[in-house]
VEXZA-617393 format. One line per 2 residues: number of its first residue (from 1); their letters; for each residue x, y, z of C-alpha. Coordinates in nm, 3 decimals. Each point is the difference from the previous one (the first is absolute). Example, Ala and Ser with C-alpha at 12.3 -4.5 7.8 and 13.67 -1.06 7.14 Angstrom:
BEGIN
1	AS	1.230:-0.450:0.780 | 0.137:0.344:-0.066 $
% end
This chain:
BEGIN
1	MI	15.525:4.261:3.708 | 0.094:-0.104:0.352 $
3	QA	-0.233:-0.260:0.144 | -0.072:-0.160:0.334 $
5	RL	0.193:-0.312:0.095 | -0.059:-0.281:-0.243 $
7	HK	-0.192:-0.300:0.123 | 0.246:-0.233:-0.174 $
9	QI	0.333:0.014:0.173 | 0.340:-0.169:0.009 $
11	HL	0.196:-0.002:0.325 | 0.370:-0.077:-0.007 $
13	RN	0.212:-0.208:0.232 | 0.213:0.175:0.256 $
15	KE	0.290:0.207:-0.142 | -0.094:-0.064:-0.363 $
17	EH	-0.094:0.359:-0.078 | 0.346:0.158:-0.033 $
19	RI	0.049:-0.066:-0.371 | -0.351:0.125:-0.072 $
21	IA	0.054:0.319:0.200 | 0.324:0.055:-0.195 $
23	GH	-0.202:0.011:-0.322 | -0.019:-0.354:-0.138 $
25	PW	-0.353:-0.074:-0.136 | 0.003:-0.380:0.033 $
27	VF	-0.140:-0.193:0.296 | 0.109:-0.363:-0.012 $
29	SN	-0.227:-0.281:0.109 | 0.232:-0.114:0.279 $
31	EI	-0.011:0.350:0.154 | -0.375:-0.017:0.064 $
33	RE	-0.138:-0.093:0.341 | -0.369:0.009:-0.092 $
35	AR	-0.257:0.125:-0.250 | -0.320:0.160:0.130 $
37	GE	-0.329:0.054:-0.179 | 0.045:-0.300:-0.230 $
39	PA	0.180:0.180:-0.285 | -0.026:-0.182:-0.333 $
41	IG	0.259:-0.016:-0.278 | 0.032:0.339:-0.169 $
43	DV	-0.167:0.192:0.284 | 0.126:0.331:0.134 $
45	VE	0.134:-0.044:0.353 | 0.152:0.224:0.261 $
47	VF	0.326:-0.118:0.153 | 0.094:0.045:0.366 $
49	SA	0.310:-0.075:0.202 | -0.021:-0.240:0.294 $
51	RG	-0.046:0.302:0.228 | -0.288:0.135:-0.209 $
53	LP	0.194:0.265:-0.193 | -0.170:0.060:-0.338 $
55	LG	0.249:-0.060:-0.282 | -0.206:0.051:-0.313 $
57	VG	-0.254:-0.140:-0.243 | 0.058:-0.260:-0.269 $
59	LY	-0.125:-0.291:-0.208 | -0.022:-0.343:0.162 $
61	NP	0.087:-0.343:-0.135 | 0.007:-0.279:0.260 $
63	HS	0.138:-0.244:-0.259 | 0.315:0.198:-0.082 $
65	LI	0.331:0.042:0.180 | -0.063:0.375:-0.042 $
67	AV	-0.324:-0.005:0.197 | -0.061:0.377:-0.008 $
69	RL	0.120:0.260:-0.247 | -0.032:0.339:0.167 $
71	LS	-0.121:0.286:-0.220 | -0.026:0.274:0.262 $
73	TS	0.130:0.072:0.349 | -0.333:0.166:0.082 $
75	PV	-0.346:-0.165:0.032 | -0.132:0.122:-0.337 $
77	EI	-0.252:-0.146:-0.240 | 0.169:-0.205:-0.273 $
79	DR	-0.253:0.106:-0.260 | -0.016:0.160:-0.343 $
81	EF	0.094:0.343:0.137 | 0.305:-0.145:0.176 $
83	LR	0.123:-0.194:-0.303 | -0.057:0.290:-0.237 $
85	AR	0.195:0.237:0.224 | 0.294:-0.242:0.018 $
87	IA	0.004:-0.050:-0.378 | -0.025:0.376:-0.056 $
89	DA	0.295:0.057:0.232 | 0.200:-0.262:-0.189 $
91	LA	-0.090:0.171:-0.328 | 0.120:0.337:0.128 $
93	LR	0.343:-0.152:0.070 | 0.026:-0.149:-0.350 $
95	EG	-0.112:0.318:-0.171 | 0.280:0.181:0.183 $
97	LY	0.256:-0.266:-0.089 | -0.097:-0.035:-0.366 $
99	PG	-0.187:0.317:-0.106 | -0.191:-0.040:-0.322 $
101	ES	0.062:-0.375:-0.016 | -0.258:-0.276:0.022 $
103	TY	0.210:-0.310:0.061 | 0.096:-0.078:0.359 $
105	RL	-0.082:-0.212:0.301 | -0.301:0.176:0.146 $
107	VH	-0.031:-0.201:0.322 | 0.285:-0.197:0.153 $
109	GE	-0.160:-0.199:0.280 | 0.155:0.065:0.339 $
111	GD	0.205:0.288:-0.142 | -0.324:0.190:-0.061 $
113	FL	-0.169:-0.125:0.320 | -0.229:-0.232:-0.196 $
115	SG	0.139:-0.338:0.096 | -0.100:-0.270:-0.245 $
117	LV	-0.074:0.229:-0.297 | 0.214:0.082:-0.305 $
119	ID	-0.116:0.214:-0.293 | 0.209:0.075:-0.308 $
121	RF	-0.104:0.259:-0.255 | 0.089:-0.035:-0.367 $
123	GD	-0.161:0.296:-0.175 | -0.374:-0.051:0.018 $
125	QF	0.026:-0.367:0.102 | 0.053:-0.121:0.356 $
127	AV	0.131:-0.327:0.141 | -0.112:-0.091:0.352 $
129	QT	0.135:-0.262:0.241 | -0.145:-0.096:0.338 $
131	FA	0.206:-0.202:0.247 | -0.236:0.009:0.301 $
133	YG	-0.337:-0.169:0.033 | -0.157:0.316:0.140 $
135	ME	0.132:0.207:-0.290 | -0.124:-0.261:-0.248 $
137	LR	-0.352:0.042:0.141 | 0.033:0.376:-0.056 $
139	LP	0.130:-0.031:-0.356 | -0.334:0.103:-0.155 $
141	LV	0.010:0.315:0.212 | 0.358:0.072:-0.110 $
143	CE	-0.110:-0.035:-0.363 | -0.286:0.244:0.055 $
145	IL	0.244:0.252:0.144 | 0.241:-0.040:-0.294 $
147	EE	-0.284:0.045:-0.247 | -0.113:0.314:0.181 $
149	MF	0.349:0.151:0.022 | 0.150:-0.098:-0.337 $
151	HP	-0.275:-0.124:-0.235 | 0.231:-0.280:-0.119 $
153	SA	-0.051:-0.197:-0.319 | 0.078:-0.321:0.189 $
155	IV	0.071:-0.138:0.348 | 0.170:-0.340:0.007 $
157	AR	0.043:-0.222:0.306 | 0.345:-0.160:-0.009 $
159	ND	-0.067:-0.225:0.294 | 0.223:-0.286:-0.105 $
161	SP	0.277:0.055:0.256 | 0.098:-0.306:0.207 $
163	LR	-0.011:0.226:0.306 | -0.380:-0.014:-0.013 $
165	AL	0.013:-0.364:0.108 | 0.122:0.121:0.340 $
167	EN	-0.342:0.162:0.046 | -0.193:-0.296:-0.145 $
169	LP	-0.088:0.210:-0.303 | -0.042:-0.148:-0.349 $
171	SY	0.227:0.088:-0.291 | -0.157:0.174:-0.298 $
173	RK	0.029:0.265:-0.270 | -0.316:0.186:-0.088 $
175	VL	-0.117:0.318:-0.169 | -0.203:0.172:0.271 $
177	AG	-0.119:0.301:-0.200 | 0.018:0.130:-0.356 $
179	EA	0.182:-0.169:-0.285 | 0.367:-0.081:0.047 $
181	GP	0.226:-0.002:-0.303 | 0.351:0.086:-0.115 $
183	VV	0.139:0.325:0.137 | 0.328:0.179:-0.071 $
185	IE	0.179:0.181:0.281 | 0.312:0.215:-0.020 $
187	ER	0.285:0.025:0.249 | 0.267:0.260:-0.068 $
189	GV	-0.035:-0.030:-0.373 | -0.032:-0.379:-0.013 $
191	KY	-0.338:-0.147:-0.092 | -0.137:-0.330:0.127 $
193	GL	-0.302:-0.187:-0.129 | -0.199:-0.164:0.280 $
195	DL	-0.307:-0.211:0.048 | -0.104:0.003:0.365 $
197	RE	-0.152:-0.343:-0.040 | 0.345:-0.141:-0.081 $
199	GQ	0.356:0.022:0.128 | 0.129:-0.022:0.355 $
201	KT	-0.123:0.177:0.313 | -0.233:0.277:-0.115 $
203	GF	0.136:0.005:-0.354 | 0.323:0.199:0.040 $
205	FL	0.274:0.046:0.261 | -0.050:0.363:0.098 $
207	DQ	0.219:-0.034:0.310 | 0.320:-0.001:-0.211 $
209	RE	-0.096:0.324:-0.175 | 0.267:0.222:0.158 $
211	NR	0.262:-0.276:-0.010 | -0.047:-0.033:-0.375 $
213	AA	0.061:0.373:-0.028 | 0.310:-0.028:0.221 $
215	LA	0.144:-0.272:-0.225 | -0.016:0.225:-0.307 $
217	RY	0.298:0.213:0.104 | 0.232:-0.303:-0.015 $
219	CA	-0.099:-0.136:-0.341 | 0.114:0.239:-0.276 $
221	GK	0.227:-0.188:-0.238 | -0.005:-0.310:0.221 $
223	KV	-0.076:-0.367:-0.060 | -0.283:-0.096:0.237 $
225	LD	-0.140:-0.330:0.129 | -0.345:0.012:0.162 $
227	GF	-0.078:-0.313:0.199 | -0.360:-0.092:0.085 $
229	CN	-0.104:0.274:-0.241 | -0.379:-0.061:0.015 $
231	DG	-0.167:0.261:-0.226 | 0.336:0.159:-0.082 $
233	GF	-0.007:0.301:0.232 | 0.371:0.016:0.083 $
235	SL	0.096:-0.121:-0.350 | -0.194:0.267:-0.184 $
237	TA	0.111:0.271:0.241 | 0.363:-0.097:-0.061 $
239	AR	-0.051:-0.011:-0.376 | -0.173:0.339:-0.001 $
241	AG	0.288:0.140:0.208 | 0.244:-0.083:-0.278 $
243	AS	0.129:-0.348:0.080 | 0.199:-0.150:-0.284 $
245	SV	-0.192:-0.327:0.040 | -0.239:-0.158:0.250 $
247	LG	-0.080:-0.366:0.063 | -0.312:-0.068:0.211 $
249	VD	-0.063:-0.349:0.136 | -0.310:-0.146:0.165 $
251	IS	-0.119:-0.355:0.059 | -0.355:0.088:-0.108 $
253	DE	-0.086:-0.020:-0.368 | -0.293:0.235:0.064 $
255	AV	0.221:0.260:0.168 | 0.253:-0.012:-0.283 $
257	AR	-0.281:0.043:-0.255 | -0.121:0.307:0.186 $
259	AR	0.352:0.140:0.021 | 0.051:-0.045:-0.375 $
261	SN	-0.334:0.167:-0.065 | 0.101:0.293:0.222 $
263	AA	0.327:0.037:-0.191 | -0.200:0.015:-0.322 $
265	IN	-0.239:0.259:0.143 | 0.299:0.224:0.072 $
267	GI	0.186:-0.072:-0.322 | 0.300:-0.115:0.202 $
269	AN	0.236:-0.226:-0.194 | 0.309:-0.021:0.224 $
271	VQ	-0.164:-0.255:0.231 | -0.045:-0.377:-0.022 $
273	FE	-0.220:-0.220:0.219 | 0.048:-0.371:0.061 $
275	TG	-0.194:-0.260:0.195 | 0.214:-0.192:0.247 $
277	DM	0.087:-0.083:0.358 | 0.222:0.281:0.124 $
279	FA	0.231:-0.224:0.204 | 0.061:-0.222:-0.304 $
281	ML	0.041:0.306:-0.225 | 0.265:0.150:0.228 $
283	KT	0.192:-0.328:-0.005 | -0.016:-0.020:-0.380 $
285	LS	0.106:0.362:-0.045 | 0.290:-0.052:0.239 $
287	EH	0.114:-0.313:-0.185 | 0.008:0.207:-0.319 $
289	EE	0.198:0.271:0.185 | -0.264:0.262:-0.071 $
291	KF	0.032:0.335:0.177 | -0.260:0.269:0.078 $
293	DV	0.062:0.351:0.122 | -0.329:0.005:0.192 $
295	IV	-0.197:-0.291:0.150 | -0.348:0.026:0.151 $
297	LD	-0.126:-0.277:0.230 | -0.363:0.045:0.102 $
299	PP	-0.124:-0.351:0.086 | -0.342:-0.089:0.140 $
301	SF	-0.015:-0.055:0.375 | 0.219:-0.291:0.108 $
303	TR	-0.213:-0.052:0.312 | -0.346:0.093:0.124 $
305	TK	0.050:-0.150:0.347 | 0.256:0.021:0.278 $
307	KN	0.063:-0.374:-0.008 | 0.154:0.025:-0.349 $
309	VQ	0.235:0.290:0.073 | 0.314:-0.216:0.001 $
311	TA	-0.091:-0.148:-0.338 | -0.064:0.350:-0.133 $
313	KK	0.336:0.123:0.128 | 0.172:-0.284:-0.184 $
315	GY	-0.191:0.097:-0.315 | 0.126:0.359:0.021 $
317	RD	0.357:-0.119:0.066 | -0.008:-0.232:-0.300 $
319	LH	-0.158:0.263:-0.224 | 0.260:0.265:0.074 $
321	AA	0.287:-0.248:-0.018 | -0.118:-0.101:-0.348 $
323	AL	-0.034:0.361:-0.119 | 0.332:0.139:0.122 $
325	PL	0.225:-0.171:-0.262 | -0.194:0.187:-0.270 $
327	LP	0.087:0.341:0.142 | 0.338:0.159:-0.084 $
329	RG	0.175:0.233:0.238 | -0.217:0.310:0.038 $
331	GI	-0.315:-0.187:-0.104 | -0.335:0.103:0.146 $
333	LL	-0.231:-0.241:0.183 | -0.358:0.094:0.083 $
335	TA	-0.141:-0.275:0.220 | -0.331:-0.018:0.185 $
337	SC	-0.194:-0.210:0.248 | -0.377:0.028:0.041 $
339	SH	-0.036:-0.231:0.302 | -0.064:0.180:0.329 $
341	HI	0.141:-0.305:0.182 | 0.343:0.090:-0.138 $
343	LP	0.086:0.308:0.203 | 0.189:0.286:-0.168 $
345	EV	0.317:-0.056:0.201 | -0.014:-0.373:-0.076 $
347	FL	-0.036:0.058:-0.374 | 0.291:0.244:0.001 $
349	EL	0.212:-0.254:0.187 | -0.090:-0.272:-0.252 $
351	VD	0.116:0.216:-0.292 | 0.319:0.099:0.181 $
353	EA	0.071:-0.361:0.093 | -0.036:-0.118:-0.361 $
355	VR	0.231:0.275:-0.124 | 0.267:-0.071:0.261 $
357	KA	-0.012:-0.376:-0.068 | 0.061:0.077:-0.366 $
359	GR	0.312:0.194:0.098 | -0.158:0.326:-0.111 $
361	QL	-0.085:0.329:0.168 | -0.311:0.213:-0.026 $
363	QL	-0.113:0.356:0.045 | -0.358:0.072:0.098 $
365	LE	-0.117:0.287:-0.220 | -0.371:0.007:0.083 $
367	WR	-0.218:-0.182:0.254 | -0.365:0.021:-0.095 $
369	GA	-0.348:-0.131:0.080 | -0.341:0.010:-0.160 $
371	AP	-0.135:0.310:-0.175 | -0.160:0.257:0.234 $
373	DH	-0.350:-0.098:-0.111 | 0.078:-0.316:0.203 $
375	PT	0.040:0.175:0.338 | 0.146:-0.191:0.292 $
377	LP	-0.061:0.028:0.373 | 0.298:0.000:0.242 $
379	AV	-0.197:-0.213:0.246 | -0.088:-0.257:-0.266 $
381	PE	0.315:-0.164:-0.139 | -0.217:-0.212:-0.230 $
383	TQ	-0.072:0.313:-0.208 | 0.372:0.042:-0.074 $
385	YL	0.002:-0.303:-0.227 | 0.194:0.127:-0.303 $
387	KA	0.374:0.049:0.021 | 0.207:0.106:-0.298 $
389	GI	0.369:0.080:-0.009 | 0.210:0.142:-0.282 $
391	FR	0.361:-0.112:0.038 | 0.327:0.054:-0.184 $
393	IL	0.198:-0.322:-0.013 | 0.381:0.019:0.010 $
% end
């Protein structure tokens, strides 16, 4: 419902509106000239350019670098009706992408025009994350909407991301509704046992869904190494696709235990999981002159801030340099970066640089991103965080 001008307003400095007009939903604190109407943290505010042009409505946090997260370009009520309509629109997209399925990212923050909110669905259980103070205040309302739309058996808050500290929000995990417990999901014939109260992120890395499927075509009869294997997604996909053997490595004992459990659930025997530091493992394997036909490198983010980009770039260089001796001519490398501070062209250059320094050549077979239930916005480069390339090394 369109409303009259809001009493609580944010007015920008001169010439700071161009990025917002282009479609970016974040207003940074240093772009604000003044706040009117004494808006409090979490309040809905209307944003204006220095010349008085209305730019949209969003949630306010005066204590965050992202001072306003715009949710609409029109002066609408940010109420139950608004949130339900946005979630319903997000659901319609997922039902079209994955008809008949019940595991997917239901809401992907900015990509679904709900900045600060992430919802993952795993059958009849839901994991929710809030990254904005204003969205945190509306979490009970979001839960009511989920209960009305889906009648879930459990809703779990996975609000333990370090990004919440940027909004002065506490870190916690909590069952918000129902009774959470073990759940088994299936992805292209591979089953995974989850507990939304455990594991990383919201319990499972759904963003690599299509990239796991893409890997399968390269694995039949091949010896595969899966670095940073977490719950075993790439490992089990490769094994199911007919790999002769698969070795998955992760530094987390808990992740390796989950991966082994998932292998048992599927009755897959041609896979082995080991706990270890991947950099050290690559060195050891190289010293023993081990070779793999396919190597997967899917590390956690090497940087969450711009100031650490150079360190992250060195990490990617070192990682690829260590992996290349294990690949024979014609070997396949699937490598990924999940840091939005490492731009796609930069990541591609880092891989190419490592290959050239090793005196090798490469062919880019596939350049991929996150699954389509993680939509991106052209005007918001931060949403294009996941880069994944499949290369043939010569």
